[in-house]
N, C-alpha and C positions, 0 to 999 in steps of 0.2 A: 518624506520620512526616510531615515536611514535604515539599513538592514537590521542593525542591532535593535532598534526600537520596534521595527515591524516584527522581528522574531519574538521579542518579549511580549508584544501584544498578542501574537498568535498563540503562544504557549500559556501565558498567564491570564489572558482575558478571553477573547473570542475572535475567530477569523472565519471567513467563508470564501468559497470559490465555486465556480460552475465547472462541473466535470466536463472534460473535452472528449470523452470516449464515444464510441458508437453504441447504440442501444437497439436491442432486438427482443422480440417476443416469440416464444415457441410454446406450443401446447399439444396435448395428445400423448398418450403413453408411448406409442411407437416412436414418435418424433423425439421425445425427451430421452428415450433409451438410446437412440442413435447418437444424439449429442453427447450423452454420458460416456460413450466409448472414446471420445476425443479428449476429454479433460482429465487433469491429474488428481482430481478428488471425486468421490462418489456422490453424485447429486441425487441419484435414484433413492438412496437410503437416508438422505438428509430429511429432517423434519420440515413440514410445511411452515411457512412464515419464518424462515431463516435465510441467511445469506452467507456467502463466504468468498474468499479470494483463491484463485488457483491459476494454472497455466494450461495452454494448449501447446503441445510440442509438434515438431515436424516428424515425418516418418523416420528421419535420421536421428531422432532423439534430441534435437536442438530446440531452442526457444522459437516459438511462432508468435504467440501473443499472451498477455496476461488478461484474465477475465475476472469479473465479479458476477456471481449469479444470485438472483433473488427468487426463492422458491415459494410460490403461492399455491393454493389448492388447485386453481384452474389452469395455471400457466407458469412459465419461467420468464423472467426478464434477465437478459444477458447484457452486461456492459463489457466492451472490449476496447483495448487501445488501438486495435487494427480493424479495418473493414473486413467483415466476415462473409460478405455476399458471395464471393467466388467459392469459398470453402463450403458454405451451405449448399450451393448449387451442385458442386462436385460430389458432395456426400449425400445428395438427395434428401436434404433436411428442409421441411416446410417451415418457413419463418416469415415474420413480419418485421420490417425495418421501421422502428418507431423513433429514430434519432431526431427527425424533424418535428415530432409531435410531443416529445417528452424531454424533460430536463432533470438532471440530478444536481442538487445543491449540497455541497459538503460543508458542514460546520464543525469546527474543532476548537479545543481550548478549555482551560480550567472552568470558564464561566458559561460554556456552551449548553450545559443542562438547563440554565435559566430559560433559554429559548425553547429547547425541546420539550420542557415540562408544560408549555402552553398547549401542547397537542396530545397530552397523555393524561388520563383521568387519575392516575396514581403518581406517586413519586417516580420520576423518570429512571431513578436508579434501580427500580424493580424490573425494568426492561433489560433482559440479559444481553450481553454482547453478542452480536451476530443474529439478533432476533429483530423482527419487524412487525409493524402493525399498520392496518389501513384505517385512516381517519374517517369517521362517519360523516356523511354528507359533504365530503371533500374529495376531489380527484387527487388524492395525496397518499403516499406511503411514507412512513417514518421508519428508518432503520437505524439501529444503534451499531454504527460501524465507522471506523476511521483508520487513519494511516500514520499519524504522528506520535502515537502512544498516549496522547491526551484523550479526554473524553471526546467522542466523535459521533456525529449523527448525520444521516443523509435524508434529504427530502426529495422524493421522486414525485414529480408533479407534471400534470398535463400542461402543455404550453398555452392552452386556452385560458388557464387560470394563473399563469406565471406572473403577468404584470401586476395585478392587484396583490398577489402574495408578496412580491418583492417590495412594492410600495409600502405595505403594511408592516413587514417584519425586517426588512434589510436596508431601507433607505438611510438609516443613521449608522450603518456599519461599514467598515473599511474592507474592501476586497483584498484577499491575500495574493501576493505575487507568486508566479511560478517558481521563482528562485527560492523563496521561503518554503514553498511546498516541497520542492526537491530536497532541500537541505534538511528539513525536519523529518522527512521520510527516511533519508539516509541515516539519520542519527539513531533510528530504531530498527535498522536493517530491513525496511520495506524495499522490495525490488525496485531498482532504479533502471528504467529502460535505457538511459544513456550509457550506463555501465554495460548492460547486456549487449546492446547494439554495437558498441565500440570494442567489445572483447569477444567476438564470435569464435575465437579459437578455444575459448574456455566453456565448459559446461555450466549449467545452472548450479550444479553441485560444487564445482570449483569456486564459483562466485558466492557460495554460502547461501544460495536461495533454495536449496533442496528441501527446506522446511515446508515449502508450499506444494510438495509432491507427496502424495500418499502411496508409498511403495507397496503397501499391503493391498491396494486395489488390484484386482485380478488382471484387468486389461485397460490400457489407454494408449492412444496413438504414440508410437515411438518409445514405449516403455522398455522393450528388450534392449534396444540400442542404448538408451539412457542408462540402464543398469550396467551394461558393459562399460560405458564411459566412467561410471562411478568406480568400478573395480580397477580400471586402468589409470585412474587419476593419481598424480604424484604431486599436485599443487593444491593450494587453498588460499582464499583471500583472508586478510586480517586487517582490522582497523588500526589506525595509529594517530597520534598527535605529535606535533613538532612545533618548535618556536620559529623555524625557518620558513618564512613566507615566500621564498623563492623556489620551493619545491614545485615540480610540475609532472604531469602525466608522462610516463616513459622513463623517468629517472630510475636508474638501477638501484636495487636494494641489496645491501651486503651484511654479512655477519662475520666479524673477525677478518675483514678484507676479502672474503669470498662472496661472489655474486650468487644470490639465492632467488632473485626475482626482480620485479619492477613495480613502480607505482601506476595504478590505473585510475585514480580519482583524487583530486585535491580541492578542498573548499577552505576559504579563509574563515576562521572561527568567528561566529557572531553571537555566541551565547555570553552570559554575564561572567562566567568563571574561568574561561580558557582564552589564552592568547595564541597567536600563531595560526596553525592550520590543523584541520582534521582531514583524514583521507583513508584510502584503501589501497592495499598492495596485494598482488598475487605472488606468493613465495612457495618454496618447497615445503611440503607438509610438516616436516619436522620442526620448522620454524614458525608455523602458523599458530603461535601461542601468545596469549595475552600476558602482559606484565613483564616482558623482556625488552631489551633495547636492540634495535637494528640501526643501520646507518644508511644514509642516502645523501648524496651531494654535500659531503662533509658535515652532515648534521645527524643528530640522534633522533630516531623514531621510537616513541614510546608506544608499544603495541597495546591494544585494548580490545575487549570483546563487546559485542553489541548487547543491549543498547549503550551507546556512547555517552548518553546523559540519562538522568532520571527524570522522566516527565513530571510536570508539576501535579498532574492529576493523581499520580501515585502517592503523593503526600497527603491526600485528603483524609481527614479523620472520619472513620466510618460512623462515628456518632453524630457527625454534622447532619443537619437536615435543611432542605431548601425552605424558604419562607412560604407561608400559606398563599401569599399573593401571587406566587409563581406556579401554584398547583392548579390542576383542573384542565378541562378540555375547552378551549375557546371556540 
């Protein structure tokens, strides 16, 4: 299957993949409070049965890892792109590594509610974004959460129940490739670890990922330095499209012949309406504006603000309802 067809299937139909992160469980008020001092959003005051995405920074205010937390009444589940064992030990945080015992299956796309509705006794649209439920009589948590801008759901399941679950619900489904995952995440400005890791000279704020940092939170690791970096920042990233497929990372970006930055990411466009490439450039702040034209490699860059496409799920008529055969708890 070519990328354009795989992309279309993922957005307009349904796609799934197994999350590759590390999973941990922590519990106890003191332990959770310690962990809360490290992350860029306030978990302590979040509601039970909710989840969210945020960062852990270094003491120098730079990116350490991204995490998703799942807050249940008795404990937290933490999903991290980076192994946190060393950090937990250093910070004296009691934890349980459940990476080998638990799996997260991510399902996204316009038709993904058809599957999620099998596990929820009401219309799945009644489950709010970033909320989760535990399925009765199953070692399963269902979270309404995703990254592509489409409808998204996560199944957090014990590995002892994984095989029959996959055989029953996923055997007839096509797994989504990492390339499509990265591309669709980028289209809606979800943090791209490749961008962050390859551009360590820039802060998360420079890269337009400051939205996942709660600056009103009184304290988190690296906050003071991160705030100083924001105040000192004189650049910002901006999305662009171009018909020139020869553009590459590192190409300088100009305005009226003056260099103002460089390209940090280029993808060949694979949606149905755009040709050429879509990418990201870091430029001087005054030029980080959507709807203007910049130049690179003798080509025009048409700047754009995220999201760079309109997800198909956003077009759904709110008067639509799912068929009765898809409702109910199986």
